[in-house]
N, C-alpha and C positions, 0 to 999 in steps of 0.2 A: 501648583502642582500642574501636571499639563493634563489638557484636556483630547479627546481623541478629535480630531478632526469629523463633522460631523457629516461633511461631502463623500466620504470617504466611507463607500458600501460595509455592512459585513465580510464580506467576502473580500472585500477591496484591503479589509485588515490584514483577514487568513491570509491571501497570498504574501501579502508583504513579510508577517510574522516570517512565515516559511521561506520567504527568500533569505531573511536575518538569519533563518536559523540553518539553512543550508549556505549560506556563507562562513558561519563559523563552524561549520562539521558536525552539527547534531545528528542530524538525518539528510540521509541522502536521496531519498524520497517521499514524495506526497502524495494524497489521492485528495480530492475537495469532491461531492456531489454537488452539483449548482444548478441552478436555471439558466437556460440557453441564451435567457437575454443577457445576463452577464457576460458573457464567455469571452468579444469583443475586448473586452477593458483587462479580461483578467490576461489574456495573449497577450496583448498591446506592453501587460508590464514585468510579463514572463521573457517576453523580447531584447528588453535589455539586462537580461542575465546570460548566465551560460548553460540556465537549466532547460534540458529540451521538454519534448510534453506530449502529449495522446489524449487524444478526443476521446471516447467510449460514450455513446449515445446509450443512455439510461430510457426515455421515452419520449414523448415528442415534445415534452417542455423541459426536461432536465439531463444534464450530462455525467458522466465521473469522469474528473480532470485528473489523469495522472502527470505529476512533472518532478524534476529532479535530476539526478546527475545519469547523463545519455548512455550508461551501459544497463542502469535502474529501466529505465524506462525502455530500452528497447529488450528486457527480458519480456518485462508487462506488456508490451505489444505485442509480443510472442506467443502469449496465449488469452490472453482477453478479448476473444473475439464471440462471447457469449453474456447472458447477463450472473454475475458474479455469484448469483444464488445457485448456477447450474455449471460453478467450476467444479472440478473433481477431487479431494481431499488433497491429492499434492498441489492441485496448484491454488487452491486456499489456502495453505499453508505456504506454497513460497511467496506468497503475494502478501498474507501478515508478516515473514521474518525482513520482505523488503523494505514493509510499511514501517519494520523498527518495533513493533507489535513484544510481549515481552515472552520469549523462546518456550519458555518450562507452558506457558498456557498453551501456545503454537501446538506445540507438544502433545498435549493433554487433548486438545480442539482434535490433531488428528488423527490419534487412536480412536476419538469417540465417533468419527467420522468414518472411518477405516473398518470401525467395527467391535465387539468384544475379540471376537474369536483371534482377528489376526492379532491383536496387544498377546493374548493367551496362549498363541503357538509356540510349539518349544522351542523350534528354528528363531523366533522373535525373540524370546525370553534369553537364546542362551547368547544371542548378539548384543546384548545390553546388559551393562554392569551394573553392580548396584546402586553405586552413585550417578547412574543416567548413561554413562561415554557409552557411545555405540566401539565392538573390539574388534568385530569382523564384522563384514558386507554383504 
């Protein structure tokens, strides 16, 4: 049985697995919250791939690293300019979808964040079929 290399950090193993998933087409975008001290090694690893990246500072000691397909990273870079907790409901939805989170769960989260009044407006209800497909914009 193969044993993990004890020299490679947990973050290094996560990045290696992400690179593997990206190469297999499993997911186009990843996000990793990590301590800044580990960033140089991770960026060196990503430099050996075709993956783009964007570093977003969380605080003095941590960063959020977004990495993956260049188009996906460019979209994230266009709106992640504040703490993730301060993203608008629409930005939060978009980020969740880009990261591959469950679409139904992301839709419920968006509706909750928009407030019950939006989800019960007649114009909203008329635009959604019983199966949940949007019929009108």
